[in-house]
MIMI-821043 format. One record per residue (C-alpha): x, y, z. Coordinates in Angstrom, 1 decimal. Example, Ala and Ser with C-alpha at 12.3 -4.5 7.8 and 13.67 -1.06 7.14 Angstrom:
ATOM|east|north|up
ATOM|12.3|-4.5|7.8
ATOM|13.7|-1.1|7.1
//
This chain:
ATOM|east|north|up
ATOM|28.3|69.2|-200.6
ATOM|31.8|67.9|-201.1
ATOM|32.7|64.2|-200.9
ATOM|36.1|62.5|-201.2
ATOM|35.6|59.6|-203.6
ATOM|37.4|56.3|-203.0
ATOM|41.0|56.3|-204.1
ATOM|41.6|54.5|-207.5
ATOM|44.3|51.9|-208.0
ATOM|45.0|50.9|-211.5
ATOM|43.6|47.4|-211.9
ATOM|44.4|45.4|-215.0
ATOM|40.8|44.4|-215.4
ATOM|40.2|48.0|-216.4
ATOM|42.6|47.9|-219.4
ATOM|40.6|48.2|-222.6
ATOM|42.3|47.6|-226.0
ATOM|40.0|48.9|-228.7
ATOM|42.1|49.0|-231.9
ATOM|43.7|52.3|-230.9
ATOM|45.7|53.4|-228.0
ATOM|45.2|51.3|-224.9
ATOM|43.0|52.9|-222.2
ATOM|42.1|52.3|-218.6
ATOM|38.7|53.0|-217.2
ATOM|38.4|53.8|-213.5
ATOM|35.5|53.4|-211.2
ATOM|32.5|55.6|-211.8
ATOM|31.9|58.8|-209.8
ATOM|28.2|59.1|-208.9
ATOM|26.1|62.1|-208.0
ATOM|22.5|62.5|-207.1
ATOM|19.8|61.1|-209.5
ATOM|18.3|64.5|-210.2
ATOM|18.7|68.2|-209.6
ATOM|18.7|68.7|-205.8
ATOM|17.0|71.5|-204.0
ATOM|19.5|73.9|-202.6
ATOM|20.7|77.4|-201.9
ATOM|24.0|77.1|-203.7
ATOM|25.7|75.6|-200.7
ATOM|24.2|72.1|-201.0
ATOM|21.6|72.9|-198.4
ATOM|18.0|72.0|-199.3
ATOM|15.7|75.0|-199.9
ATOM|13.5|73.6|-202.7
ATOM|14.8|76.1|-205.3
ATOM|16.2|73.5|-207.7
ATOM|19.7|75.0|-207.6
ATOM|22.9|74.2|-205.8
ATOM|26.2|72.4|-206.3
ATOM|27.7|69.0|-205.6
ATOM|31.4|68.2|-205.5
ATOM|33.3|64.9|-205.6
ATOM|37.1|64.5|-205.4
ATOM|38.9|61.5|-206.7
ATOM|42.5|60.5|-205.8
ATOM|44.7|57.8|-207.3
ATOM|48.2|56.9|-208.5
ATOM|49.2|55.7|-211.9
ATOM|52.3|53.6|-212.3
ATOM|54.9|53.8|-215.0
ATOM|53.8|52.1|-218.1
ATOM|50.3|53.4|-217.8
ATOM|48.1|53.4|-220.9
ATOM|48.0|56.6|-223.0
ATOM|44.5|57.5|-221.7
ATOM|42.8|56.9|-218.4
ATOM|39.1|57.6|-218.3
ATOM|37.2|58.6|-215.1
ATOM|33.5|58.0|-215.7
ATOM|31.1|60.6|-214.1
ATOM|27.4|59.9|-213.8
ATOM|25.8|63.3|-214.5
ATOM|22.2|63.5|-213.3
ATOM|19.4|65.6|-214.8
ATOM|19.2|69.3|-214.2
ATOM|22.9|70.2|-214.3
ATOM|23.7|73.6|-215.7
ATOM|27.5|73.4|-215.5
ATOM|30.2|70.9|-215.0
ATOM|33.5|72.1|-213.6
ATOM|36.7|70.0|-213.3
ATOM|40.0|70.8|-211.6
ATOM|43.0|68.6|-211.1
ATOM|46.5|68.5|-209.7
ATOM|49.2|65.9|-209.5
ATOM|52.5|65.3|-207.7
ATOM|55.7|66.3|-209.5
ATOM|58.6|64.7|-207.6
ATOM|62.2|65.5|-208.2
ATOM|63.7|62.9|-210.4
ATOM|67.3|62.1|-211.3
ATOM|68.9|63.7|-214.3
ATOM|67.9|61.9|-217.5
ATOM|64.7|60.5|-215.9
ATOM|61.3|61.7|-217.0
ATOM|59.1|63.3|-214.3
ATOM|55.3|63.4|-214.2
ATOM|53.2|65.2|-216.8
ATOM|49.4|64.7|-216.9
ATOM|47.1|66.0|-219.6
ATOM|43.3|66.4|-219.2
ATOM|40.1|66.6|-221.3
ATOM|36.5|65.4|-221.3
ATOM|33.9|63.5|-223.3
ATOM|30.2|63.8|-222.8
ATOM|27.4|61.2|-222.5
ATOM|27.9|60.2|-226.1
ATOM|31.0|58.3|-225.1
ATOM|34.7|58.0|-225.7
ATOM|34.6|55.9|-228.9
ATOM|37.5|56.8|-231.2
ATOM|36.2|59.2|-233.8
ATOM|32.8|59.4|-232.0
ATOM|30.6|62.3|-231.2
ATOM|31.4|62.6|-227.5
ATOM|34.4|64.9|-227.6
ATOM|33.8|68.1|-225.6
ATOM|37.3|69.5|-225.0
ATOM|41.0|69.0|-224.3
ATOM|43.5|71.3|-222.7
ATOM|46.4|68.9|-222.4
ATOM|48.6|70.2|-219.6
ATOM|47.9|73.9|-220.3
ATOM|45.2|74.3|-217.6
ATOM|44.5|73.0|-214.1
ATOM|40.7|73.5|-214.4
ATOM|37.9|74.0|-216.9
ATOM|34.1|74.3|-217.1
ATOM|31.4|73.6|-219.6
ATOM|27.9|74.9|-219.8
ATOM|25.4|75.7|-222.6
ATOM|26.4|79.3|-223.2
ATOM|30.1|79.3|-222.5
ATOM|33.1|77.0|-221.9
ATOM|36.8|77.4|-221.0
ATOM|38.9|77.9|-224.2
ATOM|39.8|74.5|-225.5
ATOM|36.3|73.2|-224.6
ATOM|33.0|73.2|-226.5
ATOM|30.0|75.0|-225.0
ATOM|26.7|73.1|-225.1
ATOM|24.1|71.5|-222.8
ATOM|25.3|69.4|-219.9
ATOM|23.0|66.5|-220.6
ATOM|22.5|63.6|-218.1
ATOM|24.4|60.4|-218.6
ATOM|27.9|59.0|-218.2
ATOM|30.5|61.6|-219.0
ATOM|34.2|60.7|-219.0
ATOM|37.1|62.8|-217.8
ATOM|40.1|61.9|-219.9
ATOM|43.5|61.8|-218.3
ATOM|46.6|61.5|-220.4
ATOM|49.7|60.4|-218.4
ATOM|52.2|61.8|-220.9
ATOM|55.2|60.8|-218.7
ATOM|55.3|59.0|-215.3
ATOM|58.1|59.3|-212.8
ATOM|59.5|56.0|-211.4
ATOM|57.5|56.3|-208.1
ATOM|54.2|56.8|-210.0
ATOM|51.9|59.7|-210.8
ATOM|49.7|60.6|-207.8
ATOM|46.7|62.7|-209.0
ATOM|43.6|64.4|-207.6
ATOM|40.5|65.3|-209.7
ATOM|37.7|67.4|-208.3
ATOM|34.3|67.5|-210.2
ATOM|31.7|70.1|-209.3
ATOM|28.2|70.1|-210.7
ATOM|26.1|73.2|-210.6
ATOM|22.3|72.7|-211.0
ATOM|19.9|75.2|-212.5
ATOM|18.4|76.4|-215.8
ATOM|20.6|75.1|-218.6
ATOM|20.6|78.3|-220.7
ATOM|21.0|78.3|-224.5
ATOM|24.0|77.8|-226.8
ATOM|24.8|80.6|-229.2
ATOM|25.3|79.6|-232.9
ATOM|29.0|79.9|-233.6
ATOM|30.2|82.4|-236.2
ATOM|32.9|81.0|-238.4
ATOM|35.4|82.8|-240.7
ATOM|34.4|83.3|-244.3
ATOM|36.2|81.2|-246.9
ATOM|37.3|84.1|-249.1
ATOM|38.9|87.5|-248.6
ATOM|39.3|90.3|-251.2
ATOM|42.9|89.6|-251.9
ATOM|44.8|90.8|-255.0
ATOM|43.6|88.3|-257.7
ATOM|46.3|85.9|-258.8
ATOM|49.3|86.7|-256.6
ATOM|51.8|85.4|-254.1
ATOM|50.1|85.2|-250.7
ATOM|51.9|84.9|-247.3
ATOM|50.6|82.7|-244.5
ATOM|51.3|81.1|-241.2
ATOM|49.5|77.8|-240.8
ATOM|50.8|76.7|-237.4
ATOM|49.7|78.9|-234.5
ATOM|48.5|78.5|-231.0
ATOM|46.2|80.6|-228.9
ATOM|44.6|80.4|-225.4
ATOM|42.4|77.6|-226.9
ATOM|45.3|75.2|-226.4
ATOM|48.8|75.9|-224.9
ATOM|49.3|79.3|-226.4
ATOM|49.1|82.6|-224.4
ATOM|47.8|84.9|-227.1
ATOM|44.1|85.6|-227.7
ATOM|42.7|85.2|-231.2
ATOM|42.6|89.0|-231.4
ATOM|46.3|89.3|-230.6
ATOM|47.1|86.6|-233.2
ATOM|45.1|88.5|-235.9
ATOM|46.9|91.7|-235.0
ATOM|50.3|90.0|-235.0
ATOM|49.5|88.3|-238.4
ATOM|48.7|91.7|-239.9
ATOM|51.9|93.2|-238.4
ATOM|53.9|90.4|-239.9
ATOM|52.5|91.1|-243.4
ATOM|50.5|87.9|-243.6
ATOM|47.5|87.4|-245.9
ATOM|46.2|84.2|-244.3
ATOM|46.5|82.1|-241.1
ATOM|45.3|78.7|-240.0
ATOM|44.0|77.8|-236.5
ATOM|45.9|74.8|-235.2
ATOM|45.1|74.2|-231.6
ATOM|46.2|70.9|-230.0
ATOM|43.4|68.3|-230.3
ATOM|40.4|70.7|-230.2
ATOM|38.3|72.7|-232.6
ATOM|37.1|75.1|-229.9
ATOM|38.8|78.1|-231.5
ATOM|36.9|77.8|-234.9
ATOM|34.2|80.1|-233.6
ATOM|36.5|82.6|-231.8
ATOM|37.4|84.9|-234.7
ATOM|34.3|86.9|-235.1
ATOM|35.2|90.4|-236.4
ATOM|38.9|89.5|-236.7
ATOM|39.0|88.6|-240.4
ATOM|38.8|91.2|-243.2
ATOM|39.6|91.9|-246.8
ATOM|43.2|91.7|-245.9
ATOM|43.2|88.5|-243.8
ATOM|41.8|85.1|-244.5
ATOM|41.4|82.8|-241.5
ATOM|41.4|79.0|-242.1
ATOM|40.2|76.6|-239.5
ATOM|42.2|73.5|-238.6
ATOM|43.8|71.5|-235.8
ATOM|47.1|70.2|-234.6
ATOM|46.4|66.5|-234.2
ATOM|48.9|65.7|-231.4
ATOM|49.5|62.0|-231.1
ATOM|52.1|60.2|-229.1
ATOM|54.0|59.4|-232.3
ATOM|54.0|62.8|-233.9
ATOM|52.0|65.9|-234.6
ATOM|50.1|66.7|-237.8
ATOM|48.7|70.1|-238.8
ATOM|45.3|69.9|-240.5
ATOM|45.0|73.0|-242.6
ATOM|41.7|74.5|-243.9
ATOM|39.1|72.0|-242.7
ATOM|35.4|72.8|-242.7
ATOM|34.8|74.9|-239.6
ATOM|33.7|72.9|-236.6
ATOM|35.5|69.7|-237.7
ATOM|37.3|67.8|-234.9
ATOM|39.8|65.0|-235.7
ATOM|40.7|62.4|-233.1
ATOM|44.3|62.0|-231.9
ATOM|44.1|59.0|-229.6
ATOM|46.3|56.4|-231.6
ATOM|49.9|55.6|-232.3
ATOM|51.6|54.4|-235.4
ATOM|51.3|50.8|-234.2
ATOM|47.5|51.1|-234.2
ATOM|47.3|51.6|-238.0
ATOM|44.7|54.3|-237.7
ATOM|46.4|57.4|-239.1
ATOM|45.4|56.8|-242.7
ATOM|41.8|56.7|-241.6
ATOM|42.0|60.1|-239.9
ATOM|44.1|61.6|-242.8
ATOM|41.2|60.8|-245.0
ATOM|38.9|62.4|-242.5
ATOM|40.9|65.6|-242.8
ATOM|40.6|65.5|-246.6
ATOM|36.8|64.8|-246.4
ATOM|36.5|68.0|-244.4
ATOM|38.4|69.8|-247.3
ATOM|41.7|70.1|-245.4
ATOM|45.4|69.3|-246.0
ATOM|47.4|66.8|-244.0
ATOM|50.8|68.3|-243.0
ATOM|53.2|66.5|-240.6
ATOM|54.6|69.1|-238.3
ATOM|58.3|69.4|-237.1
ATOM|58.9|65.8|-238.1
ATOM|62.3|65.5|-236.5
ATOM|61.6|67.4|-233.3
ATOM|63.2|65.9|-230.3
ATOM|60.4|66.6|-227.8
ATOM|58.7|63.5|-226.4
ATOM|56.0|62.3|-228.8
ATOM|56.9|64.9|-231.4
ATOM|59.1|62.8|-233.8
ATOM|57.0|61.7|-236.8
ATOM|56.5|57.9|-237.0
ATOM|53.6|57.5|-239.4
ATOM|55.4|57.8|-242.7
ATOM|54.6|60.4|-245.4
ATOM|52.3|58.4|-247.7
ATOM|49.3|60.2|-246.4
ATOM|50.9|63.7|-246.3
ATOM|49.8|66.6|-248.6
ATOM|52.8|68.6|-247.6
ATOM|55.4|68.5|-244.8
ATOM|56.6|71.2|-242.4
ATOM|60.4|71.3|-242.9
ATOM|60.9|74.7|-241.2
ATOM|59.3|75.2|-237.8
ATOM|59.8|78.5|-236.0
ATOM|63.2|80.2|-235.8
ATOM|65.9|78.0|-237.3
ATOM|67.3|75.0|-235.3
ATOM|69.3|71.9|-236.4
ATOM|66.0|70.0|-236.3
ATOM|64.9|72.0|-239.4
ATOM|68.2|71.1|-241.1
ATOM|67.4|67.4|-240.6
ATOM|63.8|67.8|-241.7
ATOM|64.9|69.6|-244.9
ATOM|67.5|66.9|-245.7
ATOM|64.9|64.1|-245.1
ATOM|62.4|65.8|-247.3
ATOM|64.9|66.4|-250.1
ATOM|65.7|62.7|-250.1
ATOM|62.0|62.0|-251.0
ATOM|62.2|64.1|-254.2
ATOM|64.6|61.8|-256.1
ATOM|62.2|58.9|-256.3
ATOM|59.4|61.1|-257.6
ATOM|61.5|63.2|-259.9
ATOM|62.0|60.6|-262.7
ATOM|59.2|58.2|-262.0
ATOM|56.4|60.8|-262.5
ATOM|54.9|59.8|-259.1
ATOM|53.4|62.4|-256.8
ATOM|55.8|64.3|-254.5
ATOM|55.3|66.0|-251.2
ATOM|55.8|69.8|-251.1
ATOM|57.6|71.5|-248.3
ATOM|56.2|74.4|-246.2
ATOM|57.1|76.3|-243.0
ATOM|55.2|77.9|-240.1
ATOM|56.0|79.7|-236.9
ATOM|54.4|77.3|-234.3
ATOM|54.2|80.6|-232.3
ATOM|52.7|80.1|-228.8
ATOM|53.4|83.3|-226.9
ATOM|55.5|86.5|-226.7
ATOM|58.2|86.7|-227.8
ATOM|57.5|83.9|-230.3
ATOM|57.3|85.8|-233.7
ATOM|54.2|85.2|-235.8
ATOM|55.1|84.6|-239.4
ATOM|58.7|83.4|-238.8
ATOM|58.8|81.5|-241.0
ATOM|55.9|81.9|-243.5
ATOM|54.8|80.0|-246.5
ATOM|54.4|82.1|-249.6
ATOM|51.8|80.6|-252.0
ATOM|50.9|81.4|-255.6
ATOM|47.1|81.3|-255.7
ATOM|44.5|82.5|-258.1
ATOM|42.7|84.4|-255.3
ATOM|42.8|84.8|-251.5
ATOM|40.4|82.0|-250.7
ATOM|40.5|78.7|-248.8
ATOM|40.2|76.7|-252.1
ATOM|42.9|78.6|-253.9
ATOM|45.4|78.7|-251.1
ATOM|45.0|75.0|-250.4
ATOM|45.4|74.2|-254.1
ATOM|48.6|76.2|-254.2
ATOM|50.1|74.4|-251.2
ATOM|49.0|71.0|-252.4
ATOM|50.7|71.7|-255.8
ATOM|53.9|73.0|-254.3
ATOM|53.6|76.4|-255.8
ATOM|55.2|77.9|-252.8
ATOM|58.3|78.9|-251.0
ATOM|59.2|79.6|-247.4
ATOM|60.6|82.9|-246.1
ATOM|61.8|84.0|-242.7
ATOM|59.7|87.2|-242.9
ATOM|57.6|89.4|-245.2
ATOM|60.8|91.4|-246.0
ATOM|62.2|88.5|-248.0
ATOM|60.9|87.7|-251.5
ATOM|62.1|85.1|-254.0
ATOM|61.5|84.5|-257.7
ATOM|62.7|81.1|-259.0
ATOM|62.3|79.2|-262.2
ATOM|64.0|77.3|-265.1
ATOM|63.9|78.1|-268.8
ATOM|64.6|76.0|-271.9
ATOM|65.9|77.0|-275.3
ATOM|62.5|77.4|-277.0
ATOM|60.8|79.9|-274.7
ATOM|59.8|77.2|-272.3
ATOM|59.6|78.1|-268.6
ATOM|58.6|76.4|-265.4
ATOM|58.2|78.0|-262.0
ATOM|58.2|76.7|-258.5
ATOM|56.3|73.4|-258.2
ATOM|56.2|72.9|-261.9
ATOM|58.1|70.7|-264.5
ATOM|60.2|72.0|-267.4
ATOM|59.6|69.5|-270.2
ATOM|62.8|69.5|-272.2
ATOM|65.0|66.8|-273.7
ATOM|67.6|65.4|-271.3
ATOM|70.5|67.0|-273.1
ATOM|68.8|70.4|-273.8
ATOM|70.4|73.4|-272.1
ATOM|68.5|74.8|-269.1
ATOM|68.9|78.1|-267.4
ATOM|68.0|78.3|-263.7
ATOM|67.4|81.8|-262.4
ATOM|66.9|83.0|-258.8
ATOM|66.0|86.6|-257.8
ATOM|66.1|87.6|-254.1
ATOM|65.1|90.7|-252.3
ATOM|65.2|91.6|-248.6
ATOM|67.8|89.0|-247.5
ATOM|70.0|90.0|-244.5
ATOM|73.5|91.2|-245.2
ATOM|76.0|88.4|-245.7
ATOM|73.5|86.0|-247.1
ATOM|74.3|83.6|-249.9
ATOM|72.2|81.8|-252.5
ATOM|72.4|78.1|-253.3
ATOM|71.1|76.0|-256.2
ATOM|70.4|72.4|-255.0
ATOM|69.8|69.4|-257.1
ATOM|69.4|65.6|-256.6
ATOM|73.2|65.5|-256.3
ATOM|73.3|68.2|-253.6
ATOM|74.3|71.9|-253.7
ATOM|75.9|72.5|-257.1
ATOM|76.1|76.3|-257.1
ATOM|76.6|78.9|-254.4
ATOM|76.9|82.6|-254.8
ATOM|77.2|85.5|-252.3
ATOM|74.4|88.0|-252.5
ATOM|75.2|91.7|-252.5
ATOM|75.2|93.4|-249.0
ATOM|71.9|95.1|-250.0
ATOM|70.3|91.6|-249.7
ATOM|69.0|91.8|-253.3
ATOM|70.5|90.1|-256.2
ATOM|70.1|87.6|-259.1
ATOM|71.8|84.3|-259.5
ATOM|71.9|82.2|-262.7
ATOM|73.2|78.7|-263.3
ATOM|73.1|76.4|-266.4
ATOM|72.5|72.7|-266.5
ATOM|70.6|70.0|-268.3
ATOM|67.8|67.6|-267.3
ATOM|70.3|64.7|-267.6
ATOM|72.6|66.3|-265.0
ATOM|70.0|67.7|-262.6
ATOM|66.7|65.8|-262.0
ATOM|65.3|68.8|-260.2
ATOM|66.5|72.2|-259.0
ATOM|65.5|74.1|-255.9
ATOM|66.9|77.2|-254.2
ATOM|68.0|78.2|-250.8
ATOM|69.0|81.5|-249.3
ATOM|71.0|81.3|-246.1
ATOM|72.7|83.4|-243.5
ATOM|76.4|83.0|-242.8
ATOM|77.3|79.8|-241.0
ATOM|76.3|79.9|-237.3
ATOM|79.7|78.2|-236.4
ATOM|82.3|79.9|-238.6
ATOM|85.3|77.8|-239.7
ATOM|83.4|74.4|-239.8
ATOM|83.6|73.2|-243.4
ATOM|80.3|72.2|-244.9
ATOM|78.2|73.5|-242.1
ATOM|75.5|75.8|-243.7
ATOM|74.0|78.9|-242.1
ATOM|70.4|79.3|-240.9
ATOM|67.6|79.5|-243.5
ATOM|66.4|82.8|-245.0
ATOM|64.3|81.3|-247.7
ATOM|63.7|77.9|-249.3
ATOM|61.8|77.0|-252.5
ATOM|60.0|73.9|-253.6
ATOM|61.6|72.3|-256.6
ATOM|61.3|72.8|-260.3
ATOM|61.5|69.3|-262.0
ATOM|63.5|69.0|-265.2
ATOM|62.8|66.5|-268.0
ATOM|60.0|65.0|-270.0
ATOM|58.0|62.9|-267.6
ATOM|55.1|64.3|-265.5
ATOM|55.5|64.7|-261.8
//
């Protein structure tokens, strides 16, 4: 049986302001009160099976709330709920945003911010999905389809001037509910090499959000890229946490996380307890981010703003960095956005360097979605006591890390004082302000034509060309009075030759070594 539901207009009475992003609730879609008898075609046969379908059409105007909820009364006896949707994408003038509509679903436990009702989100990556006890579309959580009021969540990301006309079709299949298998999550430790530098990519997307690679393809790509660990980071869903069975090993640690994709920026949660979902339905004006940053940490994870200066709609970071454990300054193959992110991050180091206050380490990840996006370009190389969730996260949090464009590139960087004192990446060399300090950078595997740069709170104070082999050592001398901190960069030749001051793309970047007597 298929019914066309009454078309929905957006009435202002449906606008709900709940302390987070404003939301509109549409009229309820109702089905039968219990499992019908049917033969699978909606015809009564007394077998307790069958399907029912309802279609809803409507138009959302410009200025629509971030989330529009379509309630669905789900009766008893439903085995599967299936949803498909489409919307009109009119041609718009240059410089005008067209239509883009995301979708997800909440079950009978409700849509409360941070509540238990979340059952999946695919954004704009899919036009249909299903949920039943034993299986669900990637991005969605399998489990019983219990009776009650479910909510299909529509996210009008952008709306054309003439409005966003949409159509949503809901199909309920009745029958035995089946059972939900217990998810198998990755272990929190791999064999590793003891205390060592471990390479990882913490920002990756699979078919569980808007990526095109399967978890198996990502695991294979990570090994091919020379990685020791990866982090799952699907947009606004935890559905992939149980999708890695058999893909980890002594050589690959798989951390579970999420890319929390708000309308005011994206944050990668790294290494949370498996099965943790963190809500994304708020903006900076709602003053909710700190609450959810703490939720990430309660689940054992790190809070890392992603591509903070990206120019895509909703990508630019608006929440500030007070709640960040690290910040992604290099996202995928080099672009000018990364240069801006690096400069912005570097500016934050000065206030922490002399005050002894905490500082925010830098990291980099690929944000790879599909071929030919390279996994592990770039990668964060972390000094950790072992290849475990706890040790890797501790290394990232402490800034004992550098970023490299591939596993071919290795960097050793540190500073030494006159009495045998030494500090490595992320540490402080405690010397008198006027004591001589030797800064040493060793590089291997850099592309031909690369150069090394020593950067301080004053800017780049030393540059040296590396040998054509890509391997070399650079030394520079200073004092803590002259350089509050030192960090290293390795770069390719300038992308636009002949433009003074324009640096080349990144090859590697280190976190700083702080100089002077106070603690960081």
